[in-house]
C-alpha angles and dihedrals in degrees: 000000000000125000124340134180120218137182102174135061090241090052091050092048091051093049091051093046088050088051095236110198092220127019124193111201113197135192128355092347089060092055093046093046089049090052094043092051086073089084088072085082094052123100122256087249092055091045089048092052089045092053091045091050097047091050089052095046118101112269104242102139093267141024122257126226088246089064095037096050097069090043088051089050093049099043106028090232113137116254094238090054090051091051091047091048089049093052094047098033129252096245094054092046091050092049091051088049092053099042109030138046124215110248101179142344125199114186122215117289122178109309090347112103124217121273132192120188120204126186125200109253110242089224093061095053 
């Protein structure tokens, strides 16, 4: 699969599963994913703790700052990144971290929506 543009979590997951060479993520999802990709710099221990904590958090369609704050304290991962990871899903974020590299991110400006461009890492093919 060549290039695909996505706006929803399901479209993103389908593009990653299809091993799209280039994924253009638009809108709010682009902003959340850009923030969530910060976990790539975290240690394996911190990511494991984050995964366990998110799995144990109440399933309310999101994660609250009250739940994210202790996780941030223990792992050193920013609260906004934890909330973004919870919204998108840690498994999908980790898969993207492993198989794609971020090419560009353009934040929302005026009427222009945010856009994140991912390119499949040649080493993961």
